C-alpha positions in Angstrom: -37.0 -17.5 -39.4 -37.3 -20.9 -37.7 -36.5 -19.8 -34.0 -38.7 -16.7 -34.0 -40.8 -16.3 -31.1 -45.1 -16.4 -32.4 -45.2 -13.3 -31.9 -42.3 -11.9 -34.5 -43.8 -14.7 -37.0 -47.8 -13.6 -36.2 -45.9 -10.1 -38.0 -44.2 -12.0 -40.9 -47.2 -11.4 -43.8 -46.0 -10.7 -46.6 -47.8 -9.5 -50.3 -47.1 -10.0 -53.6 -49.0 -8.7 -57.1 -47.2 -11.0 -60.1 -47.8 -10.5 -63.8 -47.5 -14.5 -65.2 -47.3 -14.9 -69.6 -47.6 -18.2 -71.3 -46.3 -16.3 -74.6 -48.7 -16.2 -77.8 -48.1 -16.8 -81.5 -48.6 -14.6 -84.4 -51.5 -17.0 -84.6 -53.6 -19.7 -83.1 -50.8 -20.4 -80.3 -53.0 -20.8 -76.5 -52.6 -18.0 -73.6 -52.3 -18.2 -70.2 -51.5 -14.6 -67.7 -52.8 -13.8 -64.6 -51.7 -11.7 -62.5 -51.9 -12.1 -58.4 -51.7 -10.3 -55.5 -49.9 -12.5 -52.5 -51.3 -10.8 -48.9 -52.6 -11.5 -45.3 -55.6 -13.2 -45.1 -58.5 -11.1 -43.5 -59.6 -11.9 -39.9 -62.4 -14.2 -41.3 -60.2 -16.1 -43.9 -61.1 -20.1 -42.1 -57.9 -21.5 -42.5 -54.5 -19.9 -41.0 -51.6 -20.5 -41.7 -52.6 -21.0 -45.7 -53.1 -19.6 -49.4 -56.4 -17.9 -50.3 -57.4 -16.2 -53.4 -59.7 -13.0 -54.4 -62.2 -15.5 -56.1 -61.2 -18.6 -56.1 -58.3 -21.0 -55.6 -57.0 -23.6 -58.1 -55.6 -23.7 -60.7 -55.4 -21.8 -63.8 -55.6 -19.0 -60.9 -57.2 -16.4 -64.1 -59.6 -18.2 -65.4 -62.7 -16.4 -64.6 -60.5 -12.8 -65.5 -58.6 -13.9 -68.9 -62.0 -15.2 -70.0 -61.3 -15.0 -73.8 -58.8 -17.0 -73.9 -57.8 -20.6 -72.9 -55.6 -20.6 -70.1 -52.8 -23.0 -68.2 -51.2 -23.4 -65.1 -48.7 -21.2 -63.4 -46.5 -20.9 -61.0 -48.3 -18.3 -58.9 -49.4 -21.9 -56.4 -45.7 -23.1 -56.2 -44.6 -20.1 -55.4 -47.5 -19.7 -52.2 -46.7 -23.4 -51.5 -43.2 -23.3 -51.4 -42.9 -20.2 -48.6 -45.7 -21.5 -47.4 -43.4 -24.7 -46.4 -40.6 -22.7 -45.9 -41.9 -21.1 -43.0 -44.8 -23.2 -41.4 -46.9 -21.1 -39.6 -45.7 -17.9 -40.1 -47.4 -15.5 -42.1 -50.6 -15.9 -44.4 -50.6 -15.7 -48.5 -53.7 -15.0 -50.9 -53.3 -15.0 -54.4 -55.8 -12.4 -56.4 -55.7 -12.3 -60.0 -55.5 -10.3 -62.5 -53.8 -11.2 -65.8 -55.0 -10.7 -69.1 -52.7 -12.5 -72.0 -51.2 -11.6 -75.0 -50.7 -8.0 -74.2 -47.3 -5.7 -74.8 -46.8 -3.9 -71.5 -47.4 -0.6 -73.7 -51.4 -2.0 -73.2 -49.5 -1.8 -69.7 -49.3 1.7 -68.6 -50.7 3.9 -65.9 -53.7 4.9 -67.4 -55.0 1.7 -69.1 -57.5 -0.4 -68.4 -55.4 -3.0 -67.6 -53.0 -0.7 -65.2 -56.5 0.7 -63.5 -57.3 -3.1 -63.0 -54.6 -4.3 -61.5 -54.8 -0.7 -59.5 -58.3 -1.7 -58.1 -57.7 -5.1 -57.4 -54.6 -3.8 -55.5 -56.5 -1.4 -53.8 -59.4 -4.4 -52.5 -56.8 -6.2 -50.9 -55.7 -4.4 -48.6 -58.2 -3.0 -47.9 -58.9 -7.1 -46.0 -55.7 -5.8 -43.7 -52.9 -7.2 -46.4 -49.3 -5.5 -46.6 -48.4 -5.0 -50.2 -45.3 -6.7 -50.0 -44.1 -7.5 -53.3 -44.8 -8.0 -57.7 -43.5 -10.6 -59.8 -43.7 -10.1 -63.4 -42.7 -12.4 -66.3 -44.2 -11.4 -69.5 -42.8 -9.8 -72.8 -42.6 -12.2 -75.7 -45.3 -10.1 -77.2 -42.8 -6.8 -77.4 -41.3 -9.1 -79.2 -42.6 -9.1 -82.2 -41.7 -5.3 -83.4 -38.3 -3.4 -83.0 -40.6 -0.5 -81.4 -41.9 -2.8 -78.6 -38.9 -4.0 -78.0 -36.5 -0.6 -78.2 -39.2 0.1 -75.9 -39.5 -2.0 -73.2 -36.6 -0.8 -70.4 -38.5 2.3 -70.4 -41.8 0.7 -70.2 -41.0 -1.4 -67.3 -39.1 1.4 -65.7 -42.0 3.0 -65.9 -44.5 0.4 -64.8 -42.2 -0.3 -61.6 -42.4 4.0 -60.9 -45.7 4.1 -61.5 -47.5 1.3 -58.9 -45.5 2.2 -56.4 -46.7 5.7 -56.6 -50.1 4.8 -56.4 -49.8 2.2 -53.7 -48.3 4.9 -51.5 -45.0 1.9 -52.2 -42.2 4.2 -52.5 -39.9 1.1 -51.9 -41.7 -1.8 -53.2 -39.4 -5.8 -55.0 -40.1 -6.3 -57.8 -39.0 -9.8 -58.6 -39.7 -10.1 -62.7 -38.7 -12.9 -65.1 -36.8 -12.8 -67.4 -38.3 -14.7 -70.3 -37.3 -17.9 -72.0 -39.1 -17.6 -75.2 -40.6 -15.6 -77.8 -39.4 -14.6 -81.7 -36.0 -15.0 -81.8 -34.9 -11.9 -84.0 -35.6 -10.1 -81.0 -36.2 -12.2 -77.6 -32.5 -11.8 -76.1 -32.9 -8.1 -76.5 -35.7 -8.7 -74.4 -34.2 -10.7 -71.4 -31.5 -8.0 -72.3 -33.5 -4.9 -70.7 -35.5 -7.6 -68.3 -31.6 -8.6 -66.7 -30.2 -5.4 -66.9 -32.3 -3.2 -65.9 -30.4 -0.9 -62.6 -33.1 0.5 -59.8 -33.3 -0.6 -55.8 -35.3 -3.1 -55.2 -35.6 -4.5 -58.5 -34.1 -8.5 -59.1 -35.2 -10.7 -62.0 -34.7 -14.8 -62.5 -34.8 -16.3 -65.4 -36.4 -18.8 -67.8 -34.0 -19.7 -70.4 -32.8 -22.9 -69.8 -36.2 -24.4 -67.7 -38.8 -27.4 -70.5 -41.0 -25.4 -73.1 -44.2 -27.6 -74.7 -43.7 -28.9 -77.8 -44.8 -26.0 -79.3 -41.8 -24.3 -78.7 -43.1 -21.4 -76.7 -45.1 -22.8 -73.3 -43.6 -23.2 -70.3 -44.5 -27.5 -69.7 -46.1 -27.4 -66.0 -43.8 -29.0 -64.7 -41.1 -25.4 -65.3 -44.2 -23.6 -64.3 -43.5 -24.9 -61.0 -40.0 -25.0 -61.1 -40.2 -21.0 -61.8 -42.8 -20.5 -58.5 -39.7 -22.2 -56.3 -37.4 -19.4 -58.3 -39.1 -17.3 -57.5 -39.9 -17.9 -53.7 -36.2 -18.8 -53.5 -35.5 -15.0 -54.6 -38.0 -13.1 -52.6 -36.9 -15.2 -49.7 -32.9 -14.8 -50.1 -33.1 -10.9 -51.9 -35.7 -9.4 -49.8 -37.8 -11.7 -47.3 -34.6 -12.3 -45.5 -33.2 -9.3 -45.6 -35.8 -7.2 -43.7 -36.1 -9.5 -40.7 -32.2 -8.6 -40.0 
């Protein structure tokens, strides 16, 4: 994007929706999730070409939404900061947290409380002047806890993608899904295969396997979350942002 004229730079206003999950043990593990929607700041926003939030823009981004759990940081801020550093002065990014931890994909089905809240927050963000450009989805550890959920994961995720695209009226809305790094070892690979094997247009996958975990063997470390944010941002740039500008 460097070298583009000022007018072109100003029209590049991406908006993203993201969900991050820190996996949860059957008993006692801390959880942090977060859904965010990124969009251009409204005209009244005081800091041009910056990162802003619907709510307070500090980590953990979802602490005032997922209020019943201990929330950890995720890749959201790293994702936004990477893009801002790669394309300074080109666009603004807003983060709109919507997440709730320890939930399975079925709990995000159309009509559910979580889906409805996500959709409403997305529409509220768009009303501020944003254009939805992509969805980031990091979830699935809870779906490794039963064979039924594992087997249904791919179909449930494909329906979610279709429903959200339809309800937001963005038929080709890009989705970037994170292939989980941990979960019930008996089924985690099946969920990962579903995540990496989705054959839908405008769907990409970033593999979190191999990123450092905390001592519990479940949660990504802080450093891993930061790196994951960079990987997600780079995937968006290569797969969606740059081709869009050609």
